[in-house]
N, C-alpha and C positions, 0 to 999 in steps of 0.2 A: 259847452264845457263838459257835459256828461258824456257826449259822444266821443270827445277826444280821450277822456279818461278810460272809456270802454275800449277804444281802439288800442290804447297803450297796453291794456291787459291782454288783448288778443294778440298783439305783436309779441309780447313777452312769452305768452303761451306757445306761439308758433316757433319762436326762437328755441325754447326749451325742447320742444319736440324734435327740431332739427339737430340740436346738440345730442339728444339721447339716441336718435336714429344713427347719427354719425358714430357715436360711441359703440352702439350695437354692431354696426358694420365693421368698425375697427376690431372689436372683440371677436366677431365671427371670422374675420380675416386672420387674426392672430391665432385663433383656435385651429383653423384649418392648416395654417403653416406649421404650428407645433405638432399637430396630430400627424401630418404627412411626414415631417422630419423624424418623429418618433417611430413611425411605421417602417421607414427605410432602415433605421438603425436596428429595430427589432428583427427585421428579416435577416440582418447580418449577425444576429445573436449578440449584439453589443448592448446588453441589457442595462448596464450602469449608465451608458451615455444616452440611451433612449428614455430612461426614467424621468429626468428633469423636463423633457419635452412634453411627455404625457401629463406630468404634474401641473405644468403651466396651463395646458388645455383643460385639465380637470378643474383648476381654480376658476377658469372662465365659465365653464359649463359642466357640471357634474351629473347632469340628469340622464345622459345616455348610458346604458349598460355597457356598451363597448369600451368606453374610456376607462371604466373601473376594471374591466377585464384586462385591458392592455397594461394598466399599472400593476395588476396582479401578476401578469406574465413577466414583467420586468423584475419585480421582487423575487419571484420564483426562480428566475435564472441567475440571480446574484448570490454567490456563495455566502451562507450565513444569514441571508435575509428571507428565507423561504416562509417563515412564520408571519412575516409582515404582509405577505400576499393574501393571507386568509381573509382579512376584513374586506378587501377590495373584491375578491372573488365572491364572497357572500353577498356583497352589495349588488354585484352584477347578477347574481343568481336570482335575486328577488324580482328581476324584470324578465318577463316571458321571452323577450327578444335576445337574451344573452346567449352566447355560443354554447352549444351542447357540451363541449369538453370542459366547461367551467366546473362541472361536477367531477370530472376526472382529476383535475388539479386539486380541488378541495379534498378528494379522497386521498391523494398522495400526502397532502399536508397532515390530514388526520392520522394517516398511517404512521408518519414520522413523529407525530406527537403521542403515539401509543394509544390513540382513541380508535381502537380497531373496529368496534361496532359501528360508529359513525362513518368510518372509512368504507366499510362494506356497503352501507346504505348508499353512499355517494357513488361508489363504483357501479352498483346495480342501477341507480338512476341514470347514469351515463350509458350503461350497456344497452338499454332499449333503443338507443339511437345509432348503435354501431352496426355497420353492414359488412365491413371488410373482415374476412376470416382471421387474418393476422391480428387485427385490432381486438377482435373478440377473445382470441387466445391470450393477449396481453392483459385485458381486463380480468379475465377468469384467473389468470396467474396472480394478479394483485389480490383478488378476493381470497384465493387459497393461502397466500402469504399471511393475510390478516387472521385467518382461521388458525394457521400454524402458530402465529405469534401469541394468540390467546392461550394456547396449550403450553408453550414454553414459559411464558411469564407466570402462569399459575404454578409451575413446577421448576423454580430456578435452581441452578446448581450452586455449589459452595464457593465458586471463584470470586475473588475480590479484585475489581478492576480499578486501577489508580492512575490518574493523569500524571505524566512524568514531570510536570511543572514548568515554570517560566524559563528555566535555563535551556529547555529544548523547544517547548511550544510557545507560540505567540499569536497575534491576531490574524495571521495568515495560515495557509495550509502547511502542515508539517507531517510527513508521512514516510512510508517505506523504511522502517527501522531495520538496520543490519547490525547484528550483535555478534561479535566473536565469541568463541567458546568460554573465555575467561570472564565475560560479561563486564569487563572494566571500561568499555567504551561503547558508544552507539553511533553508528554512521547513519545519516538520514537525509531526506530531501526536504527542501523548503522553497516556497515561492515568495518569501519575504523580500521587501525592497533591498537592493544592494547599493550602498552609498547614497547618492542623490537621485537614483533612478526613478523615473516617473513613467506613467502610462502602463502598458501591459507588463505584467510581472512574469519573469521566467524562473524556471526551477534550477536550483543549484544544490550541490552536495555539501553537507556539513558534518562535523564530528563534535561530540561531547564526551568527556572522560569522567569516570567515577572518582570522586575524591575520597580521602581517608575516612571521612564520616559517612560514606555511602551516598552522599548527595552528588549532584551532577554539576560539572563546570559549565560556564556559559558557552553556547555553541560557537564554533569557529568554522568559517567557510574554507574548504580546500582551495588550493591555487588552481591555475588554469590547466594543470596536468589532468585533473579530473573534471574540470568545469569548462572545457574548451569548446563545447557545442552550444547551440541555441537553447536546448533543453537538456538537462542532465539529471538523471535519477539513480539513486542507489538501488541495488537489487539483491546482492548476495555476497557473503564473504565465507571462505572456507574456514573450517574449525581452527586451523593453525594460523589464521590471519594472514596467509601468504598469497592469496589470490582474491581479488575483488572484481565482481561483475557489476557493471552499470548499464543503464539504458540511455542512449544518446540520440538526440534528434537534430539534424542539420538544417531543418527547415523544409525538407522534402520527405525524408524517411526516418523511421525510428529503428535503431539497430542495437543488438546485444554486443557489448564490448567488454574486454577483460584487461586488468592491470595488475602489475606486480610491484612490490615495494622497491624503491630505489634507495640511494644514499640518504636523501633528506625528505623525499616525498614519493608519492606513487608515480610510476612511469606513465607515459601517455597511453591511454587505453587502445587496444588493438582488436580487430575482428578475430574471434576465436576460430574461424574457419568452418569447414563443412557447409551445409546448406542452411545453417541457423538463420542467417540474414538473407536468404534467397528462397521465396520472395521476400521483399522488405517488410518492415513494420513488425519486427520481433520485439517482444517486451520483456516482462519479468522472467527471471531465470534462477535456478538453483542446481547444485551438483551433489550427487550422492557422496556419502562419506569416503568411499574408496576412490572417488575421482573418475570413475569409469562410465557414469551415466549423467547426462545433462538434460534437465527438464526446462522447457521454456514455453512462453505464450506467444501465439501467432494467430492471426486471422487469415488462414489460408483457404482457398476455394474448395478444397476437398475435405474440410472439417465437418463438424456436426452443426455448425451455426455460430456466428459471432466469433469471439476469441476462444480458442481451444488450447489445451496443454499438450505439448509434443515432447518427444525425447530423442536424443542421439546417444549412441554408445561409442566408446573410444575404440578405434581400430588398432590392430597390432603395430601399425606405423605411427601411432600416436595422434592421428587425426580423427575428427569426428565423422561418424557415419551420416547417411541421409536420415532425415527426420521421419519419425513414425508417430502417428496419432495415438494417444493413450487409450482411446476407445470410449464407448458410450457409458461405461460404468462411471467414469470421471466426467466426461464432457457431455454437455446438454445443448439444446438449441439456443440457450442463452450464453452469456459471457462467463468464461472462467478466467481466473487471474491468480497471481502471486503464489506459485508453488513453493513448498518447503519440505525437504526430506530431512527427518531427524537423524541424528548421528547413529541411531540404532540400525539404520539402513532399511527399515521396514515401515515406520510410521510416517505417513505422508499427509501434509496439510495443504489446503488450497482454498481460495475464495470463489464463490459462484453466485450468479444471479438466479440459478435454477435449483434443482433438487428440492428438499423440504426446507425452504428458506422462510424468513420472516420479514424480508424487505431489503432492497439494495443488494449489496454483496454480503453474504454470510460466510463464515469460516467453517469448513468441514474437514474431517480427517478420515483416512482410510488406511488399510494395511496392505503391503505388498506380500503376497503369498509366495511360497517356495516355487510354485509352478508358474510364476510370472503374472498371475491374475490379481485383480484388485478386489478387496472386500467392498461391499456397498457403502458409499460414504455416509457419515453420521454427522449431524449438526452439533456443534459444540455447545449450543443452547444459550439460554439467557442467564446471567447478564453479559457474557462474552459477546454474543451477537445481539444486535439491536435492529430496529427498523431502518437504520441508516447503513452506510457503506462501512463494512468491517473487513480490512484487508491486511496483507503482508504479515501474517502470523508466523512467529518463530518460537520454538520451544527450547528451554535451557537443557543442558546435558542431562541433569538429574530429573527432569520432567516436573519440577516444582514451580517454575516461573516461565512466563512467556511475554512476548512483546508484540504489539500490533498497532495499526493506525485505524482511526474511526472518525467520522464526522457527526457523532452522536451529540445531542443537546448537552450543555453544561461544560463544553470545552472552551479553549481560549479563542477559537475562531477558525473556521474551515476544518480541515482534517487536523487531528491531534494524535500524538503518540502516547500509548498507554502501556503500563506494565500490569501483568496479571499474576496474582498469587493464588495458588491452587492447593490449599491445605489438605484436601481429601485425595489428592492424586498420589498414586503409588510411585515409588522411585523407579526410574528407568534402569534396567540391569546392564550397566555399562562400566567398563574400567577405563579411566582416563589417565594417561601418563603425561604428566606435566614436568618440564624440567628445563635445564639450561646446559648448553655446551659452550664452555669458555676456554680461551687460551690463556695460559699463565703469563703473567707480565703485562696483561691488558692489551695484548695484540688483537688486531681485527680478525674475525673468523673468516676463513676462506670461503668464496662463493660455492665451491664444490662440495662442501660438507652437507651430508643429508643422512636420513635414517630410514632404512627399509624394514618394514614389518612383514613377516612371512608366517602363514599358517603352517605349523609343523606337520600336520597330518596330510593336508592336501598339497602342500608346497606352493600354494597360491600366494602371491604378494598381495597383501590386503591394504597396503598404503606405502607411499614414498613421501617422507615429510622433510621439509627444510626448516632449520632454525631461522628465526629472525636475525638477520645479519648484524643489526646494531646492538641487540640485547642477548642473542643466543637462545632465546626462549623457543620452546617447541611444545606442541600438543599432539598426542597420539591417542586415538580412540579405538578400542577393540571390544567386540561383543564377548559375553561370558561363555564358559564351557569349552574353551579351547586352549591350546598351547601355542605360544608365539615366540619367534626369534626376532630380536631387534638387532639389526646390523648397522653400526655406525660407520659411515664410509666417507672418505675424501675422494671425490670422483667415483671410481670403481674399486678403490683399494680400501678394504676393511681395516679399521684400526681398533675396533672394540665390538663385542657382541655379547648378548645375554639372552637367556630363555625366561619367559614369563608364563606362569601357569595361572589361568583364570578359572576358578570353580564355576560350575553351572548354576549353583544356587547363590552366586554373588549378587548383591544389590549394586547400588551405585558406589563406586570406590574411586579414589584418586591416589595414584602413586606419584610421588614427587622425587625427581632425580636431579642431581647436580654433578656434571662431568667437567673436570678441569683437565685440559690437554697440555702436554708439553709440546711446543711448536717444533722442536727439533726431533724428538723421539716418538711423538704421538702416543706417549705413555698416558694412561687414563687414571685419574683418581675419582672414584664414584661414591656418592652419598645418596642413600635411599630413605624415604619416609613414606608411610601409608596413612591415609585418612579416609573418612567417610564423605568427603566432599566439603567444599567451601560454600555455604549458603549465605547469599547477601541478605 
């Protein structure tokens, strides 16, 4: 009887061992399957899809440093989830077998959390294992950025950076703000879901308008005229609001495209010509206030490294010249992006991963000298620049406000669009002529009506401006210290002209005009007012 009872205990123990061994074998098989599937997705940079695989494997066995590292890599690669990676990287780091570049990723997270001392220590810990010359340069660049950041944060400027709110920003990336001269609307890009779209998110172009209380309306997506490609991004609008540049990707190449306003919407964007899109993959663009120089970003083989800024000039036949690199005063071995020329025709802004940056893309400005050379670029400083990506900066006509996009902490998610108020900034010495050309009786304005501004001393045409067909609104921007003739024309026939004298000591001024035309006689009734500008 005793033997039978003992045998029952032995059989029960043996059964439990078999069940446990089977479970362990099943767990190991499940772990291997999840880990292998996660690795395949990680190699394809499908971080969000790989993460659940690694998390299941981690739940089965969290002891190996490599699984913590893999989870960290997934979180690091998912927009807005970078901080979640830190705990897993630090867990992996405690194991001597963890990959050496664990310290590199920890350093980047610390840098973006503004923990610059800790970031420098992590980069230095990684540096001792780096052999490749290019990789050493990258780590040293990161260390230099953290040192720069310490300096800028200790001496912040007076700028006030304000998130533009829920009407424009949401939990996805919102970026590339394009603001006309009147600042009454903002055109921007977002990769938010469209309708019931699932899976990969594509970028589309939206618009928000300023309401009477200076708040912003809910963003509205443009129709397929501007959003007809796989990826569509806003880039630049001329001061008069009459020409919009976008960046479009058809699944193979990215091209600069331009559109003009039609009756009810923007026309289908077209290639601006020249060699702007040859070779392919041209990106951000802006045009000088006189319309004669186009600046754009391209990663061409004869540049200084990565993306560079190039320029084309308008030829006598109206076409764009071959592209010329802006040179190594502007371009670096790192990427440059999002050029913007202010309406003064001299102050030039751009974003760069090089120069004296503090992390990611920083915004810099330079001046175009009369001899065609550029002044050494200057960092806009903290808090405009952050350890994250700060791009697509544009400055208001009077120099008091600016708009840009950033993925800094505290946003709505991904990239957000911000407005900058700069109380200590001096006004830009510009005269802005804003007005309307209307036909009496409410008749539609002919397509051929335009306004030619000519420098009276040199005889050079400084701009040819078209009123908005639906409203008759126009904007003309001229620098101080000169005399100009404004010729109002129907095709090539002048029906009105006037001379405007702009003193050299003039600050920012706005001249408002209202011209009412008789459609039969082209007789003009003009009303003028002068102000110091309209500050929102």
